C-alpha positions, 0 to 999 in steps of 0.5 A: 814934374816931368813937363815943367819945363815945357809948361812952366806956368802950369807947373808953377800954378800946381806948386803954388796952389798945392805943395807951397800952401802946405809949406806956408801953413807948416812954417806958420805953425812952426813959427807959433811953436817956436814963439811958444818955446816948443820948437827951436827955429831961426827960420821956420821956412826951411824947417817946413821943407825939412819936415816935408822932405823927411815925410815924403822923400822915401815914398815919393821917390819910390813911386817916381822910380818904380812907376807906382806905390810900392809901400804898405801902410806899415811902411808909411807909419814907419816913414812918418814915425822916423821922419818926425823923430828926426825933425824933433831931434833937430828942432825940438826946444830944450826942455827947461825945468 
């Protein structure tokens, strides 16, 4: 990431072959879940970005700014639980009787 400006093709390839593939897969899954009435998304692409951000923001930023992982397994469990809870609060479809 720090050298993406110096090596844009490498940065683009890394993104396209890694993180972007995850986002595309999440978006496709969220589209299916929306079609099934489980989620409520107008556009599953941003929803995929939202869930990834909710899950990764804290540990990735800690690692970037502190130079190494500074979290425990319990921390990761907490980030995952609270991230999914926030995602579902925004995107869960209303339950109909």
